[in-house]
C-alpha positions in Angstrom: 47.8 7.6 19.9 44.1 8.5 19.2 44.6 7.6 15.6 46.2 4.3 16.4 43.4 3.4 18.8 40.8 4.2 16.1 42.7 2.1 13.5 43.0 -0.8 15.9 39.4 -0.9 17.0 38.5 -3.6 14.4 41.5 -5.7 15.4 40.4 -5.5 19.0 37.0 -6.8 18.0 38.5 -9.7 16.1 40.8 -10.7 19.0 37.8 -10.6 21.3 35.9 -12.9 19.0 38.8 -15.3 18.8 39.1 -15.4 22.6 35.4 -16.3 22.9 35.8 -19.0 20.3 38.6 -20.5 22.5 36.3 -20.8 25.5 36.8 -17.4 27.1 33.7 -16.1 28.8 34.5 -12.5 28.1 32.3 -10.7 25.5 34.5 -7.7 25.2 35.7 -6.8 21.7 38.9 -5.5 23.5 41.4 -8.1 24.9 42.1 -8.0 28.6 45.2 -6.0 29.3 46.5 -8.8 31.6 46.4 -11.3 28.8 48.9 -9.3 26.7 52.6 -10.1 26.4 53.7 -6.9 28.1 54.2 -7.0 31.9 54.0 -3.9 34.1 57.4 -2.2 33.9 56.8 0.4 36.6 57.5 -0.6 40.2 54.4 1.3 41.4 52.3 -0.5 38.8 53.6 -3.9 39.8 53.0 -3.2 43.5 49.5 -2.0 42.7 48.7 -5.3 40.9 50.2 -7.3 43.8 48.1 -5.3 46.2 45.0 -5.8 44.2 45.6 -9.6 43.9 46.0 -9.8 47.6 42.8 -7.8 48.1 40.9 -10.1 45.8 42.1 -13.2 47.6 41.1 -11.7 50.9 37.6 -10.9 49.5 37.2 -14.4 48.1 38.2 -16.0 51.5 35.9 -13.8 53.5 32.9 -14.4 51.3 33.5 -18.0 50.4 33.5 -17.1 46.6 33.4 -14.0 44.4 30.0 -12.8 43.5 28.3 -9.6 42.4 27.1 -8.7 45.9 30.7 -8.5 47.2 31.0 -5.1 45.6 28.7 -3.7 48.4 31.0 -4.9 51.2 33.4 -2.3 52.7 36.8 -3.0 51.5 35.4 -4.6 48.3 36.5 -3.4 44.8 33.4 -1.2 44.4 33.9 0.3 47.8 37.6 0.9 47.1 36.6 2.3 43.6 34.3 4.8 45.3 37.1 5.8 47.7 39.8 6.1 45.1 37.5 8.0 42.8 37.6 11.0 45.2 41.4 11.1 44.8 41.1 10.7 41.0 38.6 13.7 40.9 41.1 15.8 42.8 43.9 14.7 40.5 41.9 15.5 37.4 41.1 18.9 38.7 44.8 19.5 39.3 45.8 18.2 35.9 43.1 20.4 34.3 44.5 23.5 36.0 48.0 22.6 34.9 46.8 22.1 31.3 44.9 25.4 31.3 47.9 27.2 32.8 50.3 25.4 30.5 52.5 24.7 33.6 55.3 22.3 33.9 55.6 22.1 37.6 54.0 19.0 39.0 52.6 18.1 35.6 54.6 14.9 35.3 53.9 13.6 38.7 51.2 10.8 38.4 50.4 9.2 41.7 50.5 5.4 42.0 46.7 5.2 42.8 46.0 6.0 39.2 47.2 2.5 38.2 45.0 1.0 40.9 42.0 3.0 39.8 42.4 1.9 36.2 42.7 -1.7 37.3 39.5 -1.5 39.4 37.6 0.1 36.5 38.9 -2.6 34.1 37.6 -5.3 36.5 34.2 -3.5 36.7 33.9 -3.4 32.9 34.9 -7.0 32.7 32.1 -8.0 35.1 29.6 -6.1 32.9 31.0 -7.6 29.8 31.1 -11.2 31.0 28.6 -13.7 29.7 26.7 -14.0 33.0 27.0 -10.2 33.5 25.3 -9.1 30.3 21.9 -9.0 31.8 23.0 -6.8 34.7 22.8 -3.6 32.6 19.7 -1.7 33.5 18.9 -3.9 36.5 20.8 -1.8 39.1 20.7 2.0 38.2 23.2 2.7 41.0 25.6 0.2 39.7 25.2 1.5 36.1 25.8 5.1 37.2 28.9 4.1 39.1 30.3 2.4 36.0 29.5 5.3 33.7 31.0 7.8 36.1 34.2 5.7 36.3 34.3 5.6 32.5 33.9 9.3 32.4 36.9 9.7 34.7 38.9 7.4 32.5 37.9 9.4 29.4 38.9 12.7 31.2 42.2 11.1 32.3 43.0 10.0 28.7 42.2 13.5 27.4 44.3 15.3 30.0 47.3 12.9 29.7 47.3 13.7 26.0 47.3 17.4 26.6 49.7 17.5 29.5 53.1 19.0 28.8 55.8 16.3 28.5 58.2 16.0 31.5 61.9 16.2 31.3 62.6 13.0 33.2 62.7 10.0 30.9 61.3 7.6 33.5 58.3 9.8 34.2 57.8 10.4 30.5 57.7 6.6 29.8 55.3 6.1 32.7 53.0 8.8 31.5 53.0 7.2 28.0 52.4 3.7 29.3 49.6 5.0 31.5 48.0 6.9 28.7 48.0 3.7 26.6 46.6 1.7 29.4 43.8 4.2 30.0 43.1 4.4 26.3 42.6 0.6 26.1 40.3 0.6 29.1 38.3 3.4 27.6 38.0 1.7 24.3 36.9 -1.5 25.9 34.3 0.4 27.9 33.1 2.2 24.8 32.9 -1.0 22.8 30.6 -2.4 25.6 28.5 0.7 25.7 28.2 0.8 21.9 26.9 -2.8 22.0 24.4 -2.0 24.8 23.3 1.1 22.8 22.7 -1.1 19.7 20.9 -3.8 21.7 18.6 -1.3 23.4 17.7 0.4 20.2 16.9 -2.8 18.4 15.2 -4.7 21.2 12.9 -1.9 22.5 11.9 -0.5 19.1 8.2 -1.3 18.6 7.9 -4.0 15.9 5.0 -2.3 14.3 5.2 1.5 14.5 2.2 3.8 14.0 -0.5 2.8 11.6 -0.5 4.9 8.5 -4.2 5.6 9.0 -7.3 5.0 6.8 -7.8 5.9 3.2 -10.9 6.6 1.2 -11.6 5.0 -2.2 -9.8 8.0 -3.9 -6.7 7.4 -1.9 -7.1 10.6 0.1 -6.0 10.5 3.7 -8.8 10.3 6.2 -8.5 12.2 9.4 -8.3 9.9 12.4 -10.2 10.6 15.6 -7.4 10.5 18.1 -8.1 11.4 21.7 -5.6 12.5 24.3 -3.2 9.7 25.0 -2.6 8.7 28.6 0.4 10.4 30.1 2.2 7.0 30.4 1.9 6.3 26.7 2.7 9.7 25.4 6.5 9.3 25.1 6.3 5.9 23.6 3.7 7.0 21.0 6.0 9.9 19.9 9.3 8.1 19.8 8.4 4.4 19.5 10.4 3.6 22.6 9.4 3.3 26.3 10.6 5.9 28.7 13.1 3.6 30.5 14.7 2.7 27.1 15.0 6.4 26.2 16.6 7.1 29.6 19.1 4.3 29.0 20.0 5.4 25.5 20.4 9.0 26.7 22.8 8.0 29.4 24.9 5.9 27.1 25.0 8.5 24.3 25.9 11.2 26.8 29.0 9.2 28.1 30.0 8.1 24.6 30.0 11.6 23.3 31.9 12.8 26.4 34.5 10.1 25.8 35.0 11.2 22.2 33.1 8.2 20.7 30.4 10.3 19.1 30.9 8.8 15.6 30.4 5.2 16.8 27.3 6.1 18.8 25.8 8.1 15.9 26.6 5.3 13.4 24.7 2.7 15.4 21.8 5.1 15.8 21.7 5.8 12.0 21.8 2.1 11.1 19.0 1.1 13.4 16.7 4.0 12.6 17.3 3.8 8.8 16.2 0.1 9.0 13.1 1.2 11.0 12.3 3.8 8.4 12.6 1.3 5.5 10.3 -1.0 7.3 7.8 1.8 7.7 7.9 2.6 4.0 7.4 -1.1 3.2 4.2 -1.1 5.4 3.0 2.0 3.6 3.5 0.2 0.2 5.9 2.8 -1.0 8.8 2.0 -3.2 11.4 4.5 -4.3 10.7 5.6 -7.9 13.0 7.8 -9.9 11.9 10.4 -12.5 13.3 8.1 -15.2 11.1 5.2 -13.9 8.1 7.5 -13.9 8.7 8.5 -17.5 8.6 4.8 -18.5 5.4 4.0 -16.6 2.0 4.1 -18.2 -0.7 6.2 -16.5 -2.6 3.2 -15.1 0.5 2.0 -13.2 1.4 5.4 -12.1 -2.1 6.1 -10.9 -1.9 3.1 -8.6 1.3 4.6 -7.1 -0.1 8.0 -6.3 -2.4 6.9 -3.3 0.6 5.2 -1.7 2.6 8.4 -2.2 -0.1 10.5 -0.5 -0.3 8.1 2.4 3.4 7.9 2.8 4.0 11.7 2.7 1.2 12.4 5.1 2.3 9.7 7.4 5.9 10.9 7.4 4.8 14.5 8.1 2.3 13.7 10.8 3.9 10.6 12.5 7.3 9.5 11.4 9.2 12.8 11.2 7.9 14.4 14.4 8.5 11.0 16.2 12.0 10.8 14.7 12.9 14.3 15.7 11.6 13.7 19.3 13.6 10.5 19.5 16.9 12.1 18.4 16.3 15.0 20.8 15.5 12.7 23.6 18.5 10.4 23.1 21.0 13.2 22.5 19.7 15.7 25.0 22.2 18.5 25.5 23.7 18.0 22.0 21.3 19.8 19.7 23.8 19.8 16.8 24.1 16.0 16.9 20.4 15.4 17.1 19.7 17.9 14.3 22.4 16.3 12.1 21.1 12.8 12.7 17.5 13.8 12.1 18.3 15.6 8.9 20.5 12.8 7.6 17.8 10.2 8.2 14.9 12.1 6.7 16.0 14.8 4.3 16.9 12.5 1.5 13.6 10.7 1.8 11.6 13.9 1.6 13.5 14.9 -1.6 12.7 11.5 -3.1 9.0 12.1 -2.4 9.1 15.5 -3.9 10.9 14.2 -7.0 8.1 11.8 -7.5 5.6 14.6 -7.5 7.6 16.6 -10.0 7.9 13.4 -12.2 4.1 12.9 -12.2 3.5 16.5 -13.1 5.8 16.2 -16.1 3.8 13.4 -17.7 1.6 14.0 -20.7 -1.5 15.9 -19.6 -5.0 14.6 -19.7 -8.3 15.5 -18.1 -8.4 12.1 -16.3 -5.2 13.1 -14.4 -6.5 16.3 -12.8 -7.9 14.8 -9.6 -4.7 12.8 -8.9 -2.7 15.9 -9.4 -4.9 17.7 -7.0 -4.7 14.9 -4.4 -0.9 15.4 -4.5 -1.2 19.2 -4.5 -3.3 19.0 -1.3 -0.8 16.7 0.3 2.0 19.1 -0.4 -0.1 22.0 0.8 -0.9 20.2 4.1 2.6 18.9 4.9 4.5 22.1 4.0 4.0 23.9 7.3 4.9 20.8 9.3 8.1 20.2 7.4 9.2 23.8 7.7 8.9 23.6 11.5 10.7 20.3 11.8 14.0 21.1 10.0 16.7 23.6 10.7 16.5 26.9 9.0 19.1 25.9 6.3 17.4 22.6 5.5 14.0 24.1 5.7 15.0 26.8 3.2 16.2 24.1 0.7 13.1 22.0 1.3 10.8 24.9 0.9 12.3 25.6 -2.5 11.9 22.0 -3.5 8.3 22.0 -2.2 7.5 25.2 -4.0 8.9 23.7 -7.3 6.8 20.5 -6.9 3.6 22.4 -6.1 4.2 24.8 -9.0 4.5 22.0 -11.4 1.4 20.3 -10.2 -0.5 23.6 -10.0 0.5 24.6 -13.5 -0.3 21.1 -14.8 -3.8 21.4 -13.3 -4.4 24.8 -14.9 -3.1 23.5 -18.2 -5.7 20.7 -18.0 -8.4 23.3 -17.5 -7.2 25.3 -20.5 -7.1 22.2 -22.7 -10.6 21.2 -21.4 -12.0 24.6 -22.2 -10.6 24.4 -25.7 -11.9 20.9 -26.3 -15.4 22.0 -25.2 -15.3 24.9 -27.6 -14.1 22.8 -30.5 -16.4 19.8 -29.9 -18.2 19.1 -33.1 -20.3 16.2 -32.0 -23.6 15.8 -33.8 -26.9 16.7 -31.9 -28.5 13.8 -30.2 -31.9 12.5 -31.5 -35.0 13.8 -29.8 -33.3 16.8 -28.3 -32.1 14.8 -25.3 -29.2 15.8 -23.1 -25.9 15.8 -25.0 -23.1 13.5 -23.6 -20.8 16.6 -23.7 -23.1 18.3 -21.2 -23.2 15.3 -18.9 -19.4 14.9 -19.0 -18.5 18.6 -18.5 -21.0 19.2 -15.6 -20.0 16.0 -13.7 -16.3 16.8 -14.3 -16.7 20.3 -12.9 -18.9 19.1 -10.1 -16.2 16.6 -9.1 -13.5 19.3 -9.4 -15.4 21.4 -6.9 -14.7 18.8 -4.3 -11.2 20.2 -4.5 -12.4 23.8 -4.4 -10.0 25.0 -1.7 -7.0 23.4 -3.6 -8.1 24.8 -6.9 -8.7 28.3 -5.5 -5.1 28.2 -4.3 -3.9 26.8 -7.6 -5.5 29.5 -9.7 -4.5 32.2 -7.2 -0.8 31.2 -7.1 -0.2 29.5 -10.5 -2.6 31.2 -13.0 0.1 33.4 -14.6 0.8 30.7 -17.2 -0.4 31.0 -20.8 -0.2 28.2 -23.3 0.6 29.2 -26.9 -1.9 26.7 -28.3 -4.7 27.9 -25.9 -7.5 30.1 -27.3 -8.3 31.0 -23.7 -6.3 31.6 -20.6 -7.0 31.8 -16.9 -7.9 35.3 -15.9 -5.3 36.8 -13.6 -6.2 38.0 -10.2 -7.8 41.4 -10.4 -9.4 40.8 -13.9 -13.2 41.0 -13.9 -15.7 38.6 -15.3 -18.9 39.3 -17.1 -20.7 37.1 -14.6 -18.9 38.3 -11.5 -21.7 40.3 -10.0 -23.5 38.4 -7.2 -26.1 39.4 -4.7 -23.7 39.5 -1.8 -21.0 41.9 -0.9 -18.5 40.3 -3.3 -18.4 42.2 -6.5 -15.7 40.0 -8.1 -15.3 36.3 -8.4 -12.3 34.4 -7.3 -10.0 33.1 -10.1 -11.3 29.6 -9.9 -15.0 30.7 -9.9 -14.3 32.9 -12.9 -12.8 29.8 -14.6 -15.9 27.8 -13.9 -18.1 30.6 -15.2 -16.0 30.8 -18.4 -16.2 27.1 -19.0 -20.0 27.0 -18.5 -20.3 29.9 -20.9 -18.2 28.0 -23.4 -20.4 24.9 -22.9 -23.5 27.0 -23.5 -22.1 28.5 -26.7 -21.3 25.0 -28.0 -24.8 23.7 -27.1 -26.3 26.7 -29.0 -24.2 25.7 -32.0 -25.5 22.1 -31.8 -29.1 23.3 -31.4 -29.0 25.2 -34.7 -28.2 21.9 -36.4 -31.8 20.7 -35.8 -34.1 21.4 -38.7 -37.0 21.9 -36.4 -36.6 25.1 -34.4 -39.0 23.8 -31.8 -36.8 20.8 -31.3 -33.7 23.0 -30.9 -35.6 24.8 -28.0 -36.4 21.4 -26.4 -32.7 20.5 -26.7 -31.6 23.7 -25.0 -34.3 23.2 -22.3 -33.1 19.7 -21.6 -29.5 20.6 -21.3 -30.1 23.8 -19.4 -32.4 22.1 -16.9 -29.9 19.3 -16.5 -27.1 21.8 -15.7 -29.3 23.6 -13.1 -30.4 20.5 -11.4 -26.9 19.0 -11.2 -25.3 22.1 -9.7 -28.1 22.8 -7.3 -26.8 23.0 -3.7 -23.3 22.2 -4.9 -20.0 24.1 -4.8 -20.5 25.0 -8.5 -23.6 27.0 -7.6 -21.8 28.7 -4.7 -18.8 29.5 -6.9 -20.8 30.9 -9.8 -23.4 32.7 -7.7 -27.2 33.2 -7.7 -27.0 35.8 -10.5 -25.7 33.2 -12.9 -28.4 30.7 -11.8 -31.1 33.3 -12.3 -29.9 34.1 -15.7 -29.8 30.4 -16.6 -33.4 30.0 -15.4 -34.4 33.0 -17.4 -32.9 31.4 -20.5 -34.9 28.3 -19.9 -38.1 30.3 -19.8 -37.1 31.9 -23.1 -36.5 28.5 -24.7 -39.9 27.4 -23.3 -41.7 30.3 -24.8 -39.9 29.9 -28.1 -41.0 26.2 -28.2 -44.6 27.1 -27.6 -44.6 29.8 -30.2 -43.0 27.7 -32.9 -45.2 24.6 -32.3 -48.5 25.6 -30.6 -48.6 29.2 -31.8 -48.9 27.9 -35.4 -51.6 25.4 -34.3 -53.6 28.1 -32.6 -53.6 30.1 -35.9 -56.0 27.4 -37.2 -58.5 28.5 -34.5 -58.3 32.2 -35.3 -61.8 33.4 -36.3 -60.4 35.9 -38.7 -61.8 35.4 -42.2 -64.6 33.0 -41.0 -67.4 35.5 -41.4 -68.6 37.6 -44.3 -71.2 40.2 -43.7 -71.9 38.5 -40.3 -72.4 35.1 -41.8 -70.1 32.1 -41.1 -68.6 30.7 -44.2 -68.8 26.9 -43.9 -66.0 26.1 -46.4 -63.5 28.2 -44.4 -64.7 26.7 -41.1 -64.3 23.2 -42.5 -60.8 24.0 -43.7 -59.8 25.4 -40.3 -61.0 22.2 -38.5 -59.3 20.1 -41.2 -56.0 22.0 -40.8 -56.2 21.9 -37.0 -56.7 18.1 -37.0 -53.9 17.5 -39.5 -51.4 19.8 -37.7 -52.2 18.4 -34.3 -51.8 14.8 -35.5 -48.4 15.7 -37.0 -47.3 17.4 -33.8 -48.4 14.3 -31.8 -46.6 12.0 -34.2 -43.4 13.9 -34.2 -43.1 15.2 -30.6 -44.0 11.9 -29.1 -40.5 10.8 -30.1 -38.9 13.8 -28.5 -37.3 13.4 -25.1 -37.7 15.6 -22.1 -35.6 13.8 -19.4 -36.5 15.8 -16.4 -40.0 14.8 -15.2 -40.7 18.1 -13.7 -39.9 19.9 -16.9 -41.9 17.3 -18.8 -44.9 18.0 -16.6 -44.4 21.8 -16.8 -44.5 21.6 -20.6 -47.6 19.5 -20.8 -49.5 21.7 -18.3 -48.3 24.8 -20.2 -49.4 23.4 -23.6 -52.8 22.2 -22.2 -53.4 25.6 -20.6 -53.0 27.3 -24.0 -54.4 24.8 -26.5 -57.4 23.2 -24.7 -59.2 26.5 -23.6 -58.8 27.9 -27.1 -60.0 24.7 -28.8 -63.0 24.4 -26.4 -64.0 28.0 -27.1 -63.6 27.6 -30.9 -65.6 24.3 -30.8 -68.4 25.7 -28.7 -68.8 28.8 -30.9 -68.6 27.3 -34.4 -69.4 23.5 -34.2 -73.2 24.4 -34.6 -72.5 25.6 -38.1 -71.6 22.1 -39.3 -74.4 19.8 -40.2 -74.9 17.0 -37.6 -74.0 13.5 -38.5 -71.3 12.6 -41.0 -70.2 16.2 -41.6 -69.6 16.8 -37.9 -67.7 13.5 -37.5 -65.6 14.3 -40.5 -64.4 17.7 -39.3 -64.6 17.6 -35.6 -62.4 14.6 -34.8 -61.1 15.8 -31.4 -62.8 16.6 -28.2 -61.0 18.7 -25.5 -60.5 15.6 -23.4 -58.9 13.9 -26.4 -56.5 16.7 -26.9 -55.4 16.5 -23.2 -54.8 12.7 -23.6 -52.7 13.2 -26.7 -50.7 16.0 -25.1 -49.8 13.5 -22.3 -48.1 11.3 -24.9 -45.6 13.9 -25.8 -41.9 14.0 -24.7 -41.5 10.5 -23.3 -39.4 9.3 -26.3 -41.7 6.4 -26.9 -43.5 5.4 -30.1 -47.2 5.7 -29.3 -50.1 4.4 -31.3 -51.2 6.9 -34.0 -54.2 9.1 -33.3 -56.1 7.5 -36.2 -55.7 4.0 -34.8 -56.7 5.2 -31.3 -59.9 6.7 -32.6 -60.8 3.4 -34.3 
């Protein structure tokens, strides 16, 4: 019979709709039993109907007309239903004992008040299901509880009549079968009404705009919202999206539908409404399902625009939607953890897998340095949501999801490491020509800024290199050093004697950059200019990483070594340029037997003037970008050249004849030299010294 009832549920609904179309005020999808062709065959049943009709007429006469308040009058249907319910409860207890004892004695005796009870319940359901009675649900909790309790009694009666051992008397057997059919129809009508109320409540009370996905920064990374403690009255609605009274109503209906064996219908309505709500949420978050095949066909520009939406969606799901959905299913199906768990998993598990598939698809695209930060955004999202998801799902689902999450994180992490490997190789093999004037090379700017930006993801990269650095590319001339391997620059001032894997990678890349710059510096014909080039690039690196994560990662020892290298290049420059100039002021060979030799003196002044003018002409075009370094160089040069020239001039200028001879060989005064030194390293094209003098 249960199978037949299930198969006829749709036909019941259609008959109800036809009845409504014909002017019937009933909204029930199940036709009224009294409108069927079959008449009561049992004498007791006919007498019960007769008695009920007489009671109804008496009620109408005493009250003037039938209305909802009549149920509260002693002797009214509700009053009689409450009275007869006590007898039904006693009967149900007896039938339950008989079923459990598998007893035949008394099992076939069904009292006549059962028909009367069923008729009263059917009338009550009809009043709820009538057009004017629709709005009654939820207005009178006492009335609702009475109806639900009556439905539970009918459900219990249906179940016991099916389990009760058949009697030997044919008449009693027929009566029991007829009664079971009657009770089943009433139960189905009640459940159809409850199902519709369940659907209506879920749809009408669901907030039209669920939690805002939160802010986002220009990079698409999720911003943490400052959320204070919610007022107690708003807490439940914030978590589930439904007010407390709606949750209470849904819980009551679900409880009685499950008790009556209509779990499937209840869960189906729940799934349809919540799935639609979730799709609306995804639409608000600007997330569209994308398969791995779709990802493979997308260019990087299009895919890059999808990644911020993916991050927002995943974070929103983990922080708002999934906890709220779990709270809702647990609140509606309280006392049925298996049902709530099944509904929650069915609604959300597939979506999480779709999101993880997107991450894997992105990680499988062709690698490029420009993709690193998008990969790390996604990696951070997976890192942050993993603990939340593991706590939300059952152990079995959580185990599967953890495996999928680990796979996606591994692909993204290995892709990030591969990008670093490729970047290291590209730095090493860069064969770009040296820039004019010894200025900062574009490679230096790009690498330092790239690494500086990567350090904004230091925590993620530390995790990436710690957990995923055991990969080694066949085409890589370098590989990430595994945990435990030492670095030549791993000694810092602090207690740490070994760098982390990511810090070691940074140090290695900076060493590779230095080696490449030294190769480029050797391409300059002028050794002094190569020193200027190395000073420019070295100072740029130190200034850019100052007070940044790069400096903290690489340590003070590395920075001190870099500063020491700069001083070495500085000294090399002074030696190559100004050391040779100062040789012209060397008194060696000027005197013979204590007498100054004028031709030699004249030659020394002549060589000094020519060499200084050539230095000024050449190095005025050289570029020292950092103003502090530029000033340091000028001060350093002046401090060496001017005192030596002043001393030489004061000691030997008297040996030249005053007049034209002095003007010819002593073309520069100490103040002139200082002025000309200030022309150096600004990259301009200054006026020549000869034109300045004229």
